[in-house]
N, C-alpha and C positions, 0 to 999 in steps of 0.2 A: 590409469581411469580405465574403464569396462571397455569389451570388444565394442559393445555395440554403443554407439552416440549420433544422437540426432541433432543437427543444428537447425534450433529454429528462430534465428535471427533474420532470416527474411520474411517469415509467416509472422514475426510479432511487428517488424516494419511496416510489412503491407496493411495489417488490421490494427495497426498503433492511432492511437490519437496524442495531442501533446499532453503533458503534466510534468507535473514539479514535486518534486519528492525530497524531505526533510527528516533526512536517518537520522534516529532515537540514540546513535552513539556519539553524536554530536554534544556541544555545548548544552547545559539544563536548557528547556523552554521556561524555568521559574529562575527569581531570586529571591532573596529575604532584604528587605527594605525594613528596618526597624522593628524586627525580630516577626515580620509578618511575611508569609510566600506572597508574590504578585508574579504575574505573569511577563516574560519577557515578549516585548514584540518583534514579530521575526520577520526578516525583510527580504524585498524580493535575492536579495544575492545570498543567502542561508539557503536557498531551492536550486536544489540540481534539475536540470532539464533533460525530462527522456520523451521518448516518442513509442509507446508501449501500449496495447491494450488495456482496456479496464471496460467490464462488462458486468449489469447488474446480474443479483443472487436470484436465478427463476427456477423454475421446476430441473429445467433441463441440464443448468451448471451447477446445481446442488450437488449434483452426482462430483463433479470435480474437487467440490468443496468438501463431500466423505472420503472421499479417497486422500486430501490431504490432512483430513482429521481422525484417521485412523480408521474411520466408517462410522463416527458419529455426526450427529447432525451441527451443522459448524454453522454457528449464529454470525452473519456478515449482513452488508449492501449493496458491496460491491466486491468480483473478482478480478486482482491485477496481475496478467501474466508479465515476466520481468528476467531480463536476463543481468538482472544487479542481485545481492543479496544482502537485505537490510533487515532490523531488528525488529521484534516486538515493539510498537509503542511509536514506528518509523509514521509522520504525517506526509500524505501525499494530496495537493493540490488535484482535484479533478475539474479544470474547467466546462466540461460538457455536462455535469454537475451540478455545477457552479457551487461547489462546498468543499470541506476541507476533511477528508477521513484518516482514520488511525488503522496502522495494522492489529489484528488482532490474533490472527494464525499465518500460519506460512510451512511451505514445504517444499525443498529444496531437491530438486534433483540433477546438481551439478554431475552426479556421476554416468548420469545416461544421456546428459544433453548440457545447453545453457541455459536451461529454464529455470527460474522459481514460481511458485504461485501462494498469492497472499490473499488474505481474505480481508476486506478493508470495512470498516463500521463506524458511521456518523455517531457523533453523540445525543443522546436522546433529550439533551437540556437545550439542544440549537435546532431546531428545526426549520424548513423552510427556508432551506442554504445560508442558513446563519454559521459561519465557521467554526471549529472547536477550538482554536489557537488563536492568538491575534494574530493576522498576517496579515 
C-alpha cells in the first residue's frame, strides 16, 4: 500500500444514492433454449444493494472520465463512484434515472484510496427508461 491513502467512504456515503449492482462475473445473463440464445430474467435477489454516488456525465464530470480513460474522451451517460471492484459489463440499476446501465469503462484507484470510478452507458436500443436487461 502506498504511503498516501485517502478514505473516501464518508464522502460516498454522504453523497450517495441507493443503487443495485449485478456483477458481470456472476452467472451469465443468457442461456440457450433449443440452440437459441435467450435472456435470463434477473430477480431483485441477484442485485447487490449499495449506497454510492451516480452523477450524469457533463462538461465538468467528463474530466473525471478522461482521467480514467487515459486522456481519451470517454463515452458514457453516468459516472459511478464506488468502493467496490466490478468488471466491465456489470449492470447497475439507478432508480433516480429510472433505468439499468452497463459499466463500459473503469479506473481502479485502490492503491491510493478505496475508490473505483466507473463509466455507465445505457443501451441505445432502449430509450426512455427501458432497461437494457430483463430485470
